[in-house]
GUBA-481289 format. One record per residue: y, x, z of N, C-alpha, C in turn; residue number from 0. Coordinates in nm, 3 decimals. Each point is the difference from the previous one (the first is absolute). Last residue first. Layout:
BEGIN
n_v:n_u:n_w:ca_v:ca_u:ca_w:c_v:c_u:c_w:num
Y:X:Z:Y:X:Z:Y:X:Z:NUM .
...
END
This chain:
BEGIN
n_v:n_u:n_w:ca_v:ca_u:ca_w:c_v:c_u:c_w:num
2.035:6.376:2.746:0.031:-0.065:0.128:0.135:-0.071:-0.004:203 .
-0.343:0.072:-0.420:0.121:0.058:0.056:0.033:-0.071:0.132:202 .
-0.478:0.088:-0.305:0.087:-0.091:0.074:0.119:0.076:0.056:201 .
-0.413:0.036:-0.384:0.107:0.081:0.058:0.098:-0.099:0.064:200 .
-0.551:-0.032:-0.144:0.132:-0.061:0.019:0.095:0.103:0.061:199 .
-0.517:-0.048:-0.282:0.092:0.075:0.083:0.137:-0.069:0.002:198 .
-0.553:-0.147:-0.093:0.139:-0.009:-0.044:0.091:0.069:0.103:197 .
-0.543:-0.088:-0.211:0.074:0.052:0.113:0.145:0.018:-0.044:196 .
-0.230:-0.239:-0.307:-0.103:-0.001:0.105:0.059:0.050:0.132:195 .
0.221:-0.254:-0.453:0.008:0.116:0.087:-0.099:-0.011:0.114:194 .
0.079:-0.345:-0.337:-0.077:0.112:-0.053:0.012:0.129:0.081:193 .
0.217:-0.430:0.115:-0.128:-0.039:-0.058:-0.087:0.121:-0.034:192 .
0.441:0.044:0.181:-0.065:-0.094:0.091:-0.136:-0.046:-0.051:191 .
0.296:0.295:-0.258:-0.072:0.064:0.112:-0.073:-0.097:0.090:190 .
0.184:0.025:-0.506:-0.027:-0.112:0.090:-0.079:0.052:0.120:189 .
0.175:0.308:-0.322:0.061:-0.121:-0.052:-0.013:-0.116:0.098:188 .
-0.211:0.415:0.082:0.145:0.018:0.011:0.076:-0.124:-0.047:187 .
-0.473:0.010:-0.035:0.037:0.004:0.142:0.150:0.018:0.019:186 .
-0.209:0.011:-0.437:0.018:-0.135:0.053:0.048:0.002:0.145:185 .
-0.096:0.423:-0.191:0.106:-0.068:-0.075:0.028:-0.138:0.058:184 .
-0.458:0.175:0.167:0.108:0.080:-0.057:0.090:-0.084:-0.090:183 .
-0.283:-0.175:0.426:-0.009:-0.002:-0.146:0.119:0.072:-0.060:182 .
-0.101:0.165:0.479:-0.024:-0.135:-0.052:-0.012:0.008:-0.151:181 .
0.278:0.312:0.398:-0.119:-0.013:-0.084:-0.025:-0.148:-0.028:180 .
0.396:0.141:0.211:-0.056:0.135:-0.014:-0.130:0.000:-0.080:179 .
0.473:-0.320:0.008:-0.144:0.001:0.018:-0.054:0.142:-0.020:178 .
0.503:-0.141:0.157:-0.078:0.074:-0.100:-0.149:-0.012:0.031:177 .
0.549:-0.172:0.128:-0.140:-0.036:0.015:-0.078:0.069:-0.110:176 .
0.523:0.038:0.270:-0.090:0.022:-0.113:-0.142:-0.042:0.037:175 .
0.388:-0.096:0.280:0.063:0.084:-0.102:-0.088:0.015:-0.124:174 .
0.069:-0.363:0.410:-0.111:0.056:-0.079:0.062:0.076:-0.117:173 .
0.206:-0.109:0.505:0.022:-0.017:-0.144:-0.117:0.066:-0.072:172 .
0.016:-0.222:0.523:-0.008:0.114:-0.090:0.039:-0.039:-0.143:171 .
-0.045:-0.289:0.411:0.129:0.064:-0.022:-0.002:0.121:-0.090:170 .
-0.352:-0.328:0.129:0.024:0.093:0.110:0.129:0.079:-0.018:169 .
-0.160:-0.306:-0.329:0.022:-0.079:0.120:0.029:0.086:0.122:168 .
-0.118:0.204:-0.412:0.135:-0.058:-0.007:0.031:-0.080:0.126:167 .
-0.436:0.174:-0.045:0.097:0.108:0.014:0.143:-0.054:0.002:166 .
-0.353:-0.304:-0.086:-0.004:0.048:0.138:0.107:0.105:0.024:165 .
-0.063:-0.151:-0.439:0.065:-0.103:0.082:0.004:0.041:0.147:164 .
-0.234:0.279:-0.298:0.143:0.005:-0.029:0.076:-0.101:0.087:163 .
-0.465:-0.012:0.020:0.053:0.116:0.070:0.150:0.016:-0.025:162 .
-0.229:-0.348:-0.225:0.002:-0.024:0.144:0.062:0.117:0.075:161 .
-0.072:0.043:-0.464:0.111:-0.092:0.029:0.011:-0.026:0.150:160 .
-0.364:0.255:-0.153:0.126:0.074:-0.021:0.118:-0.088:0.038:159 .
-0.429:-0.130:0.258:0.024:0.020:-0.143:0.129:0.081:-0.011:158 .
-0.315:0.030:0.445:0.119:-0.046:-0.071:-0.023:0.005:-0.151:157 .
-0.253:0.038:0.541:-0.015:-0.005:-0.146:0.128:-0.056:-0.061:156 .
-0.240:0.229:0.500:0.104:-0.075:-0.070:-0.021:0.011:-0.151:155 .
-0.292:0.216:0.306:0.036:-0.113:0.084:0.106:-0.089:-0.065:154 .
-0.403:0.408:-0.111:0.118:-0.071:-0.046:0.024:-0.127:0.079:153 .
-0.376:0.288:0.101:0.116:0.089:-0.021:0.127:-0.081:-0.027:152 .
-0.454:-0.179:0.050:0.085:0.001:0.119:0.125:0.087:-0.017:151 .
-0.366:-0.037:-0.324:0.101:-0.107:-0.009:0.096:-0.002:0.118:150 .
-0.232:0.467:-0.151:-0.035:-0.124:0.070:0.108:-0.106:-0.019:149 .
0.002:0.428:-0.246:-0.125:0.010:0.075:-0.043:-0.135:0.057:148 .
0.391:0.045:-0.291:-0.080:0.117:-0.036:-0.137:0.000:0.066:147 .
0.315:-0.445:-0.160:-0.012:0.103:0.103:-0.091:0.113:-0.047:146 .
0.105:-0.429:-0.223:0.109:0.095:-0.013:-0.016:0.121:0.092:145 .
-0.263:-0.464:-0.237:-0.022:0.120:0.082:0.112:0.099:-0.027:144 .
-0.013:-0.569:-0.046:0.015:0.131:-0.063:-0.023:0.115:0.098:143 .
-0.247:-0.485:0.037:0.127:0.061:0.040:0.009:0.140:-0.061:142 .
-0.271:-0.434:-0.212:-0.015:0.125:0.075:0.137:0.056:0.036:141 .
-0.106:-0.398:-0.282:-0.040:-0.025:0.137:-0.022:0.125:0.083:140 .
0.164:-0.065:-0.468:-0.146:0.000:0.010:-0.050:-0.016:0.143:139 .
0.461:0.027:-0.095:-0.047:-0.116:-0.074:-0.152:-0.012:0.008:138 .
0.200:0.382:0.184:0.025:-0.118:0.083:-0.047:-0.127:-0.069:137 .
-0.024:0.397:-0.244:-0.097:0.004:0.110:0.018:-0.120:0.093:136 .
0.311:0.063:-0.348:-0.128:-0.048:-0.052:-0.106:0.001:0.109:135 .
0.419:0.178:0.108:0.014:-0.144:-0.025:-0.131:-0.060:-0.051:134 .
0.035:0.466:0.057:-0.015:-0.068:0.128:0.012:-0.151:-0.016:133 .
0.077:0.278:-0.372:-0.142:0.000:0.034:-0.025:-0.074:0.131:132 .
0.452:0.062:-0.144:-0.073:-0.097:-0.081:-0.150:-0.005:0.032:131 .
0.373:0.107:0.374:-0.052:0.074:-0.116:-0.099:-0.089:-0.077:130 .
0.241:-0.090:0.429:0.012:-0.085:-0.119:-0.042:0.072:-0.128:129 .
0.022:0.206:0.439:-0.106:-0.101:0.006:0.003:-0.092:-0.122:128 .
0.157:0.524:0.075:0.053:-0.129:-0.045:-0.111:-0.105:-0.005:127 .
0.099:0.477:0.303:-0.086:-0.063:-0.100:0.050:-0.141:-0.028:126 .
0.349:0.386:0.155:-0.095:-0.099:0.051:-0.096:-0.041:-0.112:125 .
0.415:0.388:0.166:-0.100:-0.039:-0.100:-0.096:-0.098:0.065:124 .
0.537:0.215:0.091:-0.121:-0.072:0.042:-0.091:-0.023:-0.120:123 .
0.475:0.256:0.213:-0.088:0.003:-0.117:-0.137:-0.052:0.041:122 .
0.545:-0.008:0.165:-0.137:-0.019:0.048:-0.087:-0.013:-0.123:121 .
0.519:0.245:0.069:-0.096:-0.094:-0.054:-0.131:-0.005:0.073:120 .
0.439:0.229:0.121:0.008:-0.025:-0.144:-0.101:-0.102:-0.052:119 .
0.046:0.130:0.477:0.137:-0.004:-0.054:0.005:-0.047:-0.144:118 .
-0.358:-0.100:0.429:0.014:0.056:-0.134:0.144:-0.015:-0.050:117 .
-0.175:-0.176:0.425:0.001:0.145:0.005:0.015:0.068:-0.136:116 .
-0.008:-0.485:0.069:0.090:0.052:0.102:0.012:0.152:-0.007:115 .
-0.308:-0.241:-0.273:0.138:-0.014:-0.047:0.101:0.055:0.098:114 .
-0.454:-0.016:0.123:0.019:0.100:-0.105:0.143:-0.004:-0.053:113 .
-0.123:-0.332:0.302:0.009:0.127:0.070:0.021:0.114:-0.100:112 .
-0.081:-0.426:-0.171:0.133:0.005:0.061:0.021:0.131:0.074:111 .
-0.426:-0.077:-0.179:0.098:0.018:-0.107:0.142:0.009:0.055:110 .
-0.347:-0.104:0.298:-0.004:0.141:-0.038:0.097:0.029:-0.115:109 .
-0.049:-0.446:0.143:0.058:0.079:0.109:0.006:0.147:-0.038:108 .
-0.222:-0.292:-0.291:0.145:-0.022:-0.004:0.071:0.083:0.107:107 .
-0.477:-0.014:-0.016:0.058:0.086:-0.103:0.151:-0.013:-0.007:106 .
-0.395:-0.108:0.343:0.141:-0.038:-0.006:0.074:0.092:-0.099:105 .
-0.464:0.073:0.026:0.013:-0.144:0.023:0.145:-0.045:-0.018:104 .
-0.227:0.421:-0.261:0.077:-0.028:0.123:0.020:-0.151:0.015:103 .
-0.195:0.241:-0.381:-0.089:0.026:0.113:0.064:-0.040:0.134:102 .
0.221:-0.011:-0.433:-0.097:-0.109:0.007:-0.101:0.017:0.114:101 .
0.328:0.336:-0.110:0.061:-0.115:0.067:-0.097:-0.117:0.015:100 .
-0.099:0.423:-0.240:-0.013:0.001:0.145:0.043:-0.131:0.066:99 .
0.024:0.236:-0.462:-0.121:-0.080:0.023:-0.033:-0.003:0.149:98 .
0.385:0.278:-0.030:-0.083:-0.003:-0.120:-0.133:-0.069:0.028:97 .
0.521:0.082:0.189:-0.120:-0.070:0.046:-0.087:-0.027:-0.122:96 .
0.473:0.309:0.167:-0.104:-0.031:-0.098:-0.116:-0.071:0.068:95 .
0.562:0.118:0.066:-0.124:-0.031:0.070:-0.100:-0.047:-0.104:94 .
0.484:0.318:-0.020:-0.099:-0.095:-0.053:-0.112:-0.021:0.102:93 .
0.385:0.256:0.119:0.050:-0.057:-0.125:-0.094:-0.109:-0.050:92 .
0.041:0.101:0.530:-0.058:0.054:-0.122:0.070:-0.059:-0.122:91 .
0.133:-0.115:0.448:-0.059:0.131:0.025:-0.050:0.069:-0.126:90 .
0.252:-0.444:0.140:0.033:0.090:-0.111:-0.054:0.142:0.020:89 .
-0.026:-0.256:0.445:0.047:-0.058:-0.125:0.031:0.110:-0.102:88 .
-0.351:0.149:0.369:0.135:-0.060:-0.001:0.034:-0.060:-0.136:87 .
-0.515:0.018:0.160:0.102:0.092:-0.046:0.137:-0.068:0.007:86 .
-0.458:-0.199:0.098:0.057:0.086:0.102:0.094:0.108:-0.047:85 .
-0.319:-0.401:-0.140:-0.016:0.133:-0.057:0.067:0.105:0.088:84 .
-0.215:-0.459:0.194:0.125:0.045:-0.061:-0.015:0.144:-0.047:83 .
-0.451:-0.275:0.009:0.103:0.034:0.098:0.127:0.043:-0.073:82 .
-0.385:-0.091:-0.236:0.045:-0.129:0.048:0.108:0.020:0.108:81 .
-0.233:0.369:-0.199:0.129:-0.042:-0.054:0.032:-0.147:0.020:80 .
-0.262:0.426:0.254:-0.037:-0.133:-0.049:0.128:-0.070:-0.043:79 .
-0.064:0.545:0.006:0.055:-0.118:0.066:-0.059:-0.126:-0.063:78 .
0.033:0.596:-0.024:-0.088:-0.117:0.009:0.070:-0.114:0.072:77 .
0.191:0.430:-0.330:-0.028:-0.041:0.137:-0.081:-0.130:-0.002:76 .
0.185:0.467:-0.332:-0.051:-0.136:0.016:-0.021:-0.030:0.148:75 .
0.166:0.383:-0.394:0.045:-0.043:0.132:-0.038:-0.147:0.017:74 .
-0.260:0.373:-0.331:0.098:-0.107:0.013:0.033:-0.030:0.146:73 .
-0.330:0.309:-0.248:0.127:0.056:0.043:0.110:-0.102:0.020:72 .
-0.483:-0.047:-0.106:0.084:0.012:-0.119:0.137:0.057:0.034:71 .
-0.305:-0.098:0.343:-0.054:0.114:-0.076:0.075:0.020:-0.132:70 .
0.103:-0.375:0.260:0.050:0.121:0.066:-0.050:0.126:-0.071:69 .
-0.164:-0.415:-0.147:0.142:0.011:-0.033:0.061:0.127:0.062:68 .
-0.442:-0.113:0.111:0.008:0.051:-0.137:0.145:0.020:-0.041:67 .
-0.073:-0.195:0.415:-0.050:0.138:0.004:0.007:0.063:-0.139:66 .
0.098:-0.459:0.052:0.112:0.088:0.035:-0.043:0.145:0.011:65 .
-0.327:-0.337:-0.078:0.089:0.013:-0.116:0.112:0.098:0.029:64 .
-0.287:-0.097:0.353:-0.073:0.072:-0.104:0.086:0.019:-0.124:63 .
0.161:-0.257:0.366:0.000:0.142:0.031:-0.068:0.080:-0.110:62 .
0.248:-0.490:-0.052:-0.129:0.070:0.000:0.015:0.150:0.028:61 .
0.362:-0.334:-0.051:-0.075:-0.029:0.121:-0.124:0.088:0.014:60 .
0.486:0.135:-0.246:-0.123:-0.078:-0.024:-0.070:-0.022:0.133:59 .
0.468:0.244:-0.275:-0.050:-0.070:0.119:-0.123:-0.080:-0.037:58 .
0.373:0.433:-0.182:-0.101:-0.102:-0.023:-0.051:-0.057:0.130:57 .
0.441:0.293:-0.250:-0.068:-0.035:0.124:-0.099:-0.111:-0.031:56 .
0.336:0.395:-0.282:-0.100:-0.107:0.006:-0.056:-0.016:0.141:55 .
0.405:0.209:-0.329:-0.028:0.008:0.143:-0.090:-0.119:0.034:54 .
0.051:0.250:-0.498:0.020:-0.118:0.084:-0.033:0.032:0.145:53 .
-0.001:0.246:-0.454:0.072:0.048:0.118:0.035:-0.117:0.093:52 .
-0.274:-0.001:-0.408:0.133:-0.062:-0.005:0.086:0.039:0.121:51 .
-0.465:0.129:-0.065:0.081:0.068:-0.101:0.136:-0.065:-0.022:50 .
-0.321:-0.185:0.313:0.043:0.133:0.042:0.090:0.068:-0.102:49 .
-0.239:-0.443:-0.015:0.145:0.009:0.013:0.051:0.139:0.034:48 .
-0.472:-0.126:-0.034:0.064:-0.007:-0.132:0.150:0.026:0.007:47 .
-0.252:-0.040:0.400:-0.020:0.130:-0.064:0.064:0.004:-0.139:46 .
-0.002:-0.408:0.232:0.092:0.094:0.062:-0.012:0.138:-0.059:45 .
-0.306:-0.331:-0.133:0.132:-0.018:-0.061:0.103:0.095:0.061:44 .
-0.438:0.006:0.181:-0.002:0.043:-0.140:0.138:-0.012:-0.063:43 .
-0.176:-0.090:0.478:0.117:0.075:-0.044:0.002:0.046:-0.144:42 .
-0.314:-0.287:0.282:-0.025:0.144:0.008:0.108:0.085:-0.067:41 .
0.139:-0.482:0.168:-0.138:0.043:-0.025:-0.015:0.150:0.012:40 .
0.399:-0.304:0.059:-0.006:0.114:-0.093:-0.142:0.044:-0.032:39 .
0.280:-0.378:0.239:-0.134:-0.014:-0.056:-0.028:0.111:-0.098:38 .
0.480:-0.016:0.039:-0.076:-0.076:0.098:-0.136:-0.034:-0.060:37 .
0.397:0.388:-0.096:-0.107:-0.080:-0.059:-0.080:-0.065:0.113:36 .
0.518:0.232:-0.087:-0.100:-0.041:0.098:-0.103:-0.086:-0.072:35 .
0.410:0.381:-0.150:-0.097:-0.106:-0.032:-0.094:-0.022:0.118:34 .
0.495:0.251:-0.197:-0.083:-0.020:0.117:-0.090:-0.121:-0.022:33 .
0.202:0.338:-0.399:0.018:-0.120:0.081:-0.083:0.007:0.128:32 .
0.052:0.307:-0.409:0.059:0.036:0.130:0.030:-0.121:0.088:31 .
-0.070:-0.138:-0.499:-0.029:0.130:0.059:0.073:0.018:0.133:30 .
-0.113:-0.500:-0.155:0.087:0.110:-0.040:-0.043:0.129:0.070:29 .
-0.297:-0.450:-0.139:0.050:0.079:0.112:0.082:0.118:-0.051:28 .
-0.235:-0.305:-0.293:0.107:-0.073:0.069:0.067:0.083:0.109:27 .
-0.381:0.160:-0.247:0.118:-0.005:-0.087:0.118:-0.074:0.065:26 .
-0.416:0.020:0.229:0.050:0.137:-0.019:0.129:0.000:-0.081:25 .
-0.245:-0.403:0.046:0.075:0.034:0.121:0.065:0.138:-0.014:24 .
-0.280:-0.125:-0.349:0.116:-0.089:0.003:0.087:0.032:0.122:23 .
-0.409:0.222:-0.038:0.096:0.051:-0.099:0.126:-0.085:-0.003:22 .
-0.366:-0.134:0.269:0.067:0.117:0.056:0.106:0.056:-0.095:21 .
-0.295:-0.360:-0.120:0.120:-0.042:0.074:0.075:0.119:0.058:20 .
-0.427:0.051:-0.228:0.118:-0.014:-0.087:0.126:-0.040:0.074:19 .
-0.380:0.291:0.244:0.012:-0.139:-0.041:0.127:-0.015:-0.085:18 .
-0.360:0.419:0.216:0.120:-0.046:-0.071:-0.010:-0.148:-0.035:17 .
-0.300:0.130:0.408:0.038:0.078:-0.117:0.123:-0.060:-0.066:16 .
-0.301:0.017:0.518:0.065:-0.074:-0.109:0.033:0.096:-0.115:15 .
-0.421:0.037:0.368:0.137:0.042:-0.031:0.055:-0.077:-0.118:14 .
-0.378:-0.258:0.264:0.015:0.139:-0.040:0.144:0.031:-0.036:13 .
-0.254:-0.423:0.157:0.081:0.014:-0.119:0.003:0.143:-0.052:12 .
-0.224:-0.122:0.411:-0.067:-0.060:-0.116:0.076:0.024:-0.130:11 .
0.183:0.159:0.411:-0.134:0.057:-0.015:-0.067:-0.049:-0.127:10 .
0.408:-0.190:0.129:0.018:0.130:-0.065:-0.132:0.075:-0.013:9 .
-0.008:-0.420:0.223:0.049:-0.019:-0.137:0.011:0.134:-0.073:8 .
-0.092:-0.006:0.464:-0.119:-0.032:-0.080:0.036:-0.016:-0.148:7 .
0.352:0.056:0.294:-0.077:0.124:0.001:-0.127:-0.018:-0.084:6 .
0.266:-0.376:0.067:0.052:0.089:-0.104:-0.061:0.140:0.005:5 .
-0.127:-0.331:0.323:-0.028:-0.054:-0.133:0.045:0.098:-0.108:4 .
0.102:0.092:0.451:-0.139:0.030:-0.034:-0.037:-0.051:-0.139:3 .
0.430:-0.105:0.181:-0.010:0.140:-0.039:-0.142:0.034:-0.045:2 .
0.160:-0.512:-0.043:-0.026:0.100:0.101:-0.010:0.140:-0.059:1 .
0.314:-0.429:-0.164:-0.134:0.053:-0.022:-0.023:0.119:0.093:0 .
END
């Protein structure tokens, strides 16, 4: 996706705010860890990590989003992430991709790259295309809306089971799966049906 597209995206979207998935990632990350967030946007989650004494680095394609992240006091840089991330092996404890991977054409390539540079885990959140409301929308002949501004944002789609299978096929161990929102109680019992956005802790 082009840089201009995401500059326009952040103009229309405005600054981000708290999301339930951030709390899940926050609890998974150990204090004083090294963290790289790919697709960091305006750095809201990076700011949350400050009280954990985390050595945080963020990366995004949008200059407008990164300007806000820098104003939050975060160490961030600009890059189109279809390219190689460019860090040595085992550079960070964790690599975080929060509702980002679905924006990348070659998601498998980026996951493998994240596995190369993460020592402890890759923390990923994706929208679940098999969410129960989406199933009914498909039955009614309408494609589920998962994007914030434009359908062009999302290039890949997974159910929970599909993403787990993808991760395992790439050599990762799925340590934990936690829905961040969806139908309460039911989402933890059956995330593939009742989890709307779902977090994965992958071990390299």
